[in-house]
Structures are given as structure tokens and as C-alpha cells.
C-alpha positions in Angstrom: -1.7 17.0 19.7 -4.2 14.7 18.0 -3.2 11.3 16.8 -4.0 10.2 13.2 -6.7 7.5 13.2 -5.8 4.0 12.2 -8.0 4.3 9.1 -7.8 7.7 7.4 -11.2 8.6 5.9 -11.8 10.9 3.0 -13.3 13.4 5.5 -10.2 13.4 7.7 -7.8 13.7 4.8 -9.8 16.5 3.2 -10.3 18.4 6.4 -6.5 18.4 6.9 -6.2 20.1 3.5 -8.4 23.1 4.5 -5.4 25.3 5.3 -3.9 24.7 1.8 -7.3 25.4 0.2 -7.7 28.7 1.9 -4.1 29.6 1.0 -4.9 29.0 -2.7 -7.5 31.7 -2.6 -4.7 34.3 -2.4 -4.2 33.7 -6.1 -7.7 35.1 -6.8 -7.1 38.4 -5.1 -7.5 40.4 -8.3 -10.9 38.7 -8.8 -12.0 39.8 -5.3 -10.9 43.4 -5.9 -13.0 43.5 -9.1 -16.0 42.0 -7.4 -15.6 44.3 -4.4 -15.6 47.3 -6.8 -18.6 46.0 -8.6 -20.6 45.7 -5.4 -19.6 49.2 -4.3 -20.8 50.6 -7.6 -24.0 48.6 -7.6 -24.7 49.3 -3.9 -27.4 46.6 -3.6 -30.2 47.3 -1.2 -30.6 43.6 -0.4 -28.5 40.4 -0.5 -30.2 37.1 -1.1 -28.1 34.0 -0.4 -28.9 30.8 -2.2 -27.4 27.5 -0.9 -28.2 24.1 0.5 -26.7 22.0 3.4 -23.2 23.0 4.5 -23.2 25.9 2.0 -26.4 27.3 3.6 -24.6 27.2 7.0 -21.8 29.2 5.3 -24.6 31.6 4.2 -25.5 32.1 7.8 -22.0 33.3 8.4 -22.3 35.6 5.4 -25.5 37.1 6.8 -23.8 38.3 10.0 -20.6 39.3 8.2 -22.4 41.4 5.6 -25.0 42.9 7.8 -22.5 44.0 10.5 -19.7 45.1 8.2 -21.5 46.4 5.2 -24.9 47.3 6.7 -27.0 45.6 3.9 -29.7 43.2 5.0 -29.3 39.6 4.0 -32.0 37.0 3.5 -31.9 33.3 2.6 -33.7 32.5 -0.7 -36.0 29.4 -0.6 -35.0 27.3 -3.6 -38.5 25.6 -3.6 -40.1 28.9 -4.6 -38.5 28.4 -8.1 -38.0 24.6 -8.3 -41.4 23.5 -6.8 -43.7 26.5 -7.1 -42.2 28.1 -10.2 -43.0 31.5 -8.8 -41.2 34.5 -10.3 -39.7 37.1 -7.9 -39.1 40.8 -8.4 -35.6 41.5 -6.9 -34.4 44.6 -8.8 -31.5 46.2 -7.1 -30.6 43.0 -5.1 -27.5 40.9 -5.2 -27.7 37.1 -5.1 -24.7 35.3 -3.5 -24.9 31.6 -4.5 -22.7 29.2 -2.5 -22.0 25.7 -3.7 -19.3 23.0 -3.8 -20.5 21.4 -7.0 -22.6 24.1 -8.6 -24.9 21.5 -10.1 -27.8 21.1 -7.7 -31.0 21.4 -9.8 -33.1 23.3 -7.2 -30.2 25.7 -6.6 -29.8 26.4 -10.3 -33.5 26.9 -10.6 -33.5 29.4 -7.8 -30.5 31.3 -9.0 -31.9 31.5 -12.5 -35.2 32.8 -11.1 -33.5 35.5 -9.1 -31.4 36.6 -12.0 -34.6 36.7 -14.2 -36.1 38.9 -11.5 -33.3 41.5 -11.7 -30.7 40.3 -9.2 -27.0 40.5 -9.9 -25.5 37.1 -9.3 -22.2 36.2 -7.6 -21.2 32.5 -7.4 -18.9 31.2 -4.7 -18.3 27.8 -6.2 -15.6 25.1 -6.1 -16.2 23.8 -9.6 -15.4 26.6 -12.0 -16.9 24.7 -15.0 -20.2 24.1 -13.3 -23.6 25.3 -14.6 -23.8 27.7 -11.6 -20.5 29.4 -12.7 -22.0 29.8 -16.2 -25.2 31.5 -14.8 -23.4 33.9 -12.5 -22.5 37.5 -13.4 -19.3 37.1 -11.3 -17.4 34.1 -10.0 -15.1 33.6 -7.1 -13.5 30.1 -7.1 -13.3 28.5 -3.6 -10.1 26.7 -4.6 -10.9 23.6 -2.4 -10.0 21.1 -5.1 -11.6 17.7 -5.4 -13.8 16.6 -2.5 -15.0 13.0 -2.2 -16.4 13.0 1.3 -20.2 13.4 1.5 -19.7 15.2 4.8 -17.9 18.1 3.0 -15.5 20.0 5.3 -12.8 21.4 3.2 -15.2 23.3 0.9 -17.2 24.6 3.9 -14.1 26.1 5.5 -13.1 27.5 2.1 -16.5 29.1 1.8 -16.2 30.8 5.1 -12.8 32.2 4.1 -14.1 33.3 0.7 -17.0 35.2 2.4 -14.6 36.9 4.8 -12.4 37.9 1.9 -15.5 39.2 0.0 -16.6 41.3 2.9 -13.1 42.8 3.2 -13.0 43.6 -0.5 -16.5 45.0 -0.6 -16.0 47.2 2.5 -12.4 48.2 1.5 -11.2 47.1 4.9 -7.4 46.7 4.5 -6.9 45.7 8.1 -9.3 42.7 7.7 -7.7 41.9 4.4 -4.3 41.7 6.0 -5.6 39.7 9.0 -7.1 37.1 6.6 -3.6 36.3 5.3 -3.0 34.7 8.6 -5.8 32.2 8.2 -3.8 29.3 6.7 -1.4 29.2 9.5 -4.2 29.5 12.1 -6.1 26.7 10.5 -3.0 24.5 10.6 -2.7 25.3 14.4 -6.3 24.5 14.9 -6.0 21.1 13.1 -3.3 20.0 15.4 -5.5 20.5 18.5 -7.3 17.7 20.2 -11.0 17.0 20.5 -10.7 13.5 22.0 -11.7 14.5 25.6 -15.0 15.8 24.3 -15.5 12.5 22.4 -15.1 10.6 25.7 -17.6 12.8 27.4 -20.2 12.3 24.7 -20.0 8.5 24.8 -23.6 7.1 25.2 -25.3 10.4 24.1 -28.1 10.1 21.5 -29.2 13.8 21.5 -27.3 17.0 21.6 -27.8 20.8 21.4 -25.1 22.7 19.6 -25.3 26.4 20.6 -23.7 29.6 19.4 -24.6 33.2 18.7 -23.9 35.8 16.1 -21.0 35.1 13.8 -20.6 31.6 15.3 -24.1 30.4 14.6 -23.3 29.0 11.1 -20.4 26.9 12.7 -22.9 25.5 15.2 -25.2 24.6 12.4 -22.5 22.8 10.5 -21.2 21.0 13.7 -24.7 19.7 14.3 -24.9 18.5 10.7 -21.5 16.8 10.9 -22.6 15.0 14.1 -25.6 13.7 12.3 -23.8 12.6 9.2 -20.7 11.0 10.8 -21.9 9.8 14.3 -25.6 9.2 13.9 -26.1 11.6 16.8 -29.3 13.6 16.8 -27.7 17.1 17.1 -29.7 20.3 16.7 -28.2 23.8 16.4 -29.7 26.9 18.1 -28.8 30.4 18.8 -28.3 30.6 22.6 -30.9 33.4 22.6 -33.5 31.0 21.1 -32.9 28.2 23.5 -35.2 29.8 26.2 -38.1 29.8 23.8 -39.2 26.1 24.0 -36.1 24.0 23.2 -34.9 24.3 26.8 -37.8 22.0 27.9 -35.8 19.0 26.5 -32.6 19.7 28.5 -31.7 17.4 31.3 -28.8 15.3 32.6 -28.8 12.9 29.7 -29.2 15.7 27.1 -25.8 17.4 26.6 -25.1 20.8 25.1 -22.1 22.0 23.2 -21.6 25.7 23.3 -19.3 27.6 20.8 -18.1 30.9 22.0 -16.1 33.6 20.2 -14.3 36.7 21.4 -16.7 39.3 20.0 -19.9 40.9 21.0 -21.9 37.7 21.9 -19.1 36.5 24.2 -20.6 37.7 27.5 -24.0 36.3 26.6 -22.5 32.9 25.7 -20.6 32.9 29.0 -24.0 33.3 30.8 -26.0 30.4 29.3 -29.7 30.0 30.1 -30.4 29.1 33.8 -30.8 25.3 33.4 -27.5 25.1 31.5 -25.8 27.0 34.3 -27.1 24.4 36.8 -30.0 26.5 38.2 -33.3 24.8 37.5 -36.1 27.2 36.8 -39.1 27.2 39.1 -41.4 25.9 36.3 -39.1 22.8 35.7 -40.6 19.4 36.4 -37.2 17.7 36.1 -36.1 18.1 39.7 -32.4 18.8 40.3 -31.2 17.0 37.2 -28.3 18.9 35.6 -27.4 18.8 31.9 -24.0 17.9 30.6 -22.4 21.1 29.4 -19.4 21.5 27.1 -18.2 25.1 26.6 -15.6 25.8 23.8 -14.1 29.2 24.5 -11.9 31.1 22.1 -9.8 33.1 24.5 -6.1 33.6 25.2 -6.2 30.3 27.0 -8.4 28.7 24.3 -9.7 26.0 26.6 -12.8 23.9 26.4 -14.3 22.9 29.7 -17.0 20.4 30.5 -19.4 19.8 33.3 -21.3 16.5 33.2 -22.7 13.8 35.3 -19.1 12.5 35.5 -17.5 15.7 36.8 -18.0 17.8 39.9 -19.5 21.3 39.2 -16.6 22.8 41.2 -13.9 20.8 39.3 -14.8 21.3 35.7 -12.5 19.4 33.4 -10.5 21.5 30.9 -10.0 20.5 27.3 -8.1 22.3 24.5 -10.4 24.2 22.1 -9.9 23.5 18.4 -10.0 27.3 17.7 -6.9 29.4 18.7 -7.9 32.8 20.0 -6.3 34.6 17.0 -8.4 32.7 14.6 -11.5 34.2 16.1 -10.0 37.7 16.2 -9.2 37.4 12.5 -13.0 37.1 12.0 -15.7 39.7 12.1 -17.1 41.5 15.1 -20.8 41.4 15.3 -23.8 42.1 17.4 -25.7 39.2 19.0 -28.8 37.8 17.3 
């Protein structure tokens, strides 16, 4: 179990409240049923997500969730089209899902207003129910995260993921998924009690890092990379494991670690077989000799272990660390095809 730090930061305290925030969303179940019915009636041919920062990473999760469970294509709207270029868009028949903690970002509001003017039906997933975004939207689902002071928003990000999963369950009429989501608060409490400290020790001295995932886990990898930048001044970049072969692999070597998130769904086998250099085999075209990267693999499985292989550990005696994600918390999520 993780020890509480000597100085409790806003981020630490608010992240610890995530389970309570997700539990509060149960009170808005009637809203979700109404929104789900509206989406089934409208049957949009396209979903456009509109978000920035952490909320945009939640939108990545929404893309995989909606496309694999509903079968409707999802694209990310570029706020600059409205806020910088002032270009109108024709989006009749589309739904816009705007995700925001504050609901007050000027370029987000400009983009959502532009999409609504172009014919999109707007759903806001927002923490501040009195925000301008809430006023613009045709429908509103409150994240229920409560006040959040930390710049590195964590509680509202987790609440956004939960809200998206609930939305997909309501839209698809999936009673099994809806029931599984009731377990999220207890699973989040279990996850919070797990320990990341061995990974922190292994990353000591690192200045660069790849954070890798695939499918439904890609948005979490994007958010982890952002958090490492914001809180640790570590240059972390997120990629799909499928994209790593196409150029980014050239940077990988012994002093360039990689953190891999894996989940127990369709991409699991692919994530277990990382690209050759991450597996310790150096491609013939490599000019880096036999240098091996530090590799940290967070696996959501019945054992939910996180193992590492680095310059400080033998390849045959990989050190095990507890993963922050219990296996059931992944199974409660959505099954998807790899990107």
C-alpha cells in the first residue's frame, strides 16, 4: 500500500477523491437515460468531440468507446477552425460532444458555437453546471467532480472517462455495461491504494520517456504523458504501440525508457509483443549496437503486476511491481479493436 506523502498536494488530495466523484454520477442516471434516448432517436451519422488538454485525452477514449460499441465514426474538432480562422462548418446530422472541466475556455466555446450553428446537436460533459458551455449545449451531463484546484487535473479526467462509459451504456442500451459501471467507485478505491513507487525508483535520472498503449488505453497513455510533463518536468510522449515502428522507434535506446499500458481486451496480445527493440532484439538497421531500452510494462491481468526491465535488472530476472489498475477495473471497460 502506498504511503501518504509528507506534504499533501492539491493533485494528490483531489485524485484521492476520484472514486467519490464517480459515485456521485449515479444521481444523474435519469439524465443519462434521457440523453441515451435522444441519441437513439437522432441517430447521428458522425460524432465530433470538442475538448482541450486532459479533456481531449478523455475524448480519445470516447472515440474508441463509441466507434466500437455504437458503430458511429468519431472525429476530433479543431477549435482553431472557429477561434482563429472563423470558418463555418456544415455538420447537419452530427452530434457534438464537448468535454470540459470549467466550460469556459474561449476557443472551446467558439468551436462548440460554430458546430451548433452548422447543424450539430450538442451534448456537454462539464464539471461546472453554470458555465457558458452548459448554456450553449442542447443537453448536459454533469461530471460531478466538485471543485478542482490543481492545474494537473486528475479527478475531473477520471470523472470524464466514467461519464463517457455511462453515456455509451445509455446510448447502446447495454444493461450489462451499465451494471458493471456501478462497480467503478470501489475499483477506483482499490486502484488508489496500490503502489507506484518501484516505478519511480526505476525512472530516476530519466529525462525522456515514451508512454505506449493501444485502443481503449491510448487516451490514458496520453494523459499519463501530460501528467509526467506537468508534475515531473519529464519529456514524455504518448504513442500507439502500432505507431512506434513508424519513426519514433529511432530514438529508443538504453537511456530512453518506455512505459507500456496494457488492458485485457483485443489489443492485449499486441501490447504483449512490443516492437523488436523494446523486446531486446535490435533491428538490423539499428546503429545503436546492443543497447537495450528500459522497459516498464503495466499489465491488467488476474495478477495485475507491473514488471520492468532496465539497465539495472537482468533480462531473465525482471522485477515485478504492482499495477495501479486491478484486472476487474479493465474488464468493466469497453472491448475494442486495436488501432
